[in-house]
Phi, psi and omega in degrees: 000145182298125184296321180295322179298319180295319179295322177296319178298320177297320177297316179299324181298335180275320190256341186262332191308311186295333181269332189276318189301312181299321180296322180298310184295325182294331183274345178064012173222068193301312184295329180293317186287334183260320190236351185224080183302328181295319178294322178296321179296321179295320183290331181246086184290161179300323181295319180294319179295321180295318179297316181297318179295318179300314179298320182296312182292319180299316180295319179296321180296319180291325176297317178298321178297315180298327182274002179079013179269075191292321180296318178295320179299317180299316180299318182286323175296325176300320179298319178295317181301318181295335178289336180052044181257209185293333187252011184298318181292319176297322179295323177297317179298310184290333174296315178299318180299314181294319178299318179297317179296328180278359178092009180260068186298320181298314178295325179296316179295322177297320180295321177297321176298321178295323178296313181298318183288316185279333184223071186295344180249014184295143175289348181273356184295327180296312179296322180296321178296318179295320178295320180297316178300318180298318181292327181276002174094008181287327181208093184257127178261114185285346184285140178267171187296315178304320177298321180294325180293322176295319178299323180295322176297322178294321178297320178299318179297319178298317180296319180297334179271001177089012183281135177276349184294335184286335188299307179296330178291321176296319179299322180297319178294317184297320184266357181273182181269078178237161179300152182302326180297318180290319177299318181296319177300315180296320180295321178296315179301316180298320183294339180278350181280140178269003184289148180297323180296315180297317180293328178292320177297316179300316180295319179299317178294322181292332181269336184286136180252013182265357175223083190305314182296313179297320181301313182292322176296318180297320179298316179297318180292331174295325177293328179293332177250083188282052177288164178299323179297315180293324180296319177296319181294320180297320178296319179296317179298316180299313185290331185268342184273144175257000183272120181298322180297320178295315180300318180291329176292325176297322176302318179298320179294318177298322178297316181294327181270355181069028185273074184292331183297317181289325176295318178298319180298319179294317180299328181279330190246342185297131181271333180287120184301320181295317180288327178295318176297322179297319178297318179296319179297319179292329174299321176296318179294334182265009176076028182278065183300308183296320181294320180293320178294323177299316178299316181300314185284332185264352185267121179284337184270135181301327183298317179290321179297320179295320178297319179295319179296316179298322180290338179295338175299323186289339178242014174061045185278065183297318183296314181295318180294324178298318178296316182295316183297336182265353183235340185293136182256332181289127184302316183293318180291321178297316178301318179296318180295318180296313180298318181291325175302318179297323181285326180293320180075187180097163185295320181294320177297316181297317179297319180294317180296317179297321178293318179299319181299323181282334185262339181279135179264336184287127183296318181296324177292320178299323177295325175297320178295319178302315179297321178293321177296323176299314177298323181290340185077029186272065182299316181300314181293323180292323176297317179299318179293319181296323180297325184269339188292130180255345178280118184301323182295316180289322179298318178297318179299319178296315182293322178299317179291318181295334178294344179260009183239173179217120175199156179302322181295319180293316178301316180298317181294318179298321178295324177299317180297317181295329184274355180285000000 
């Protein structure tokens, strides 16, 4: 082996280790992010990156709006609009809102016109119409935002004292033309009320699809109050909605309420592959070890088994993964199980990985095990394997991974190589 290359690897072990490992683990495809750019590119498609960027800019724009930074908000909403993605119509509405707040009423009205022309079926048209009426003088609210925030504190006090008078006032704030931050505060206050009227308003908002942001917030707040009535309503909303975003928000509400039974039911019956995977993932987040193992054993298709194995990371199913890694025949599912074992960590995972390396004959599978041992941080075990390994390709793979790690055993082994 080239002596200079080994010295460079030793140097990398000192300076790269602290930065690389967390990024690797966060991506859940460690070998791809460090050594296989093509696999990383495949895992992170252009569409996924575009969605993530759109969400990031949209969220930043709304934060700027909440802080009263209207010019910055307009610029960022413009960026979202140019993407022509899922949030373009919402960005047009909030751009108009920000322009009006900044005193540019003419531009705001033009932006509403662009919304109507470009998105004639948008759920934001109702809010845009109300904003337009307000700008044209049909319904002008003289109160400024700081005053409304003080008023909201007063409404909270009224609710805490059991007064029903606060409910219609809260509804007025929620459905009026106020910044999303203020609406969210009002909706949260409303969700804390035990009154039948307040809960009915919350349910109506959760079912309505003409105000997307409010609908999703209402669904989440229903999850925070996991009553039997709300659980029934959430199931109804999931089954009746055709909007993927709404359905995924219901999953978040189920997670907050700990409603594992409804998530399990969706995982068993959902026909949409993306939503079925989402249900399986949430089962992992909710600690559904037995349910995930049931899915794995009862599912004939590798795709579902792979999703169940991936979700086992979220509940630390080392024992279940160890069993799967030693019995699974499908290459893709086996690779997922091996990789997940490395991420789960623990003594049982380490013992299983070491055993797999010794029993597997396939070189590519052994490389997967090496990568999992790397994720596990098993420097001592990797040195032991490297000392015994006679296959040059596998020995090189072990040394390459160890060059990104730091342990006394690895340092000692690298010095041995240099001194030969």
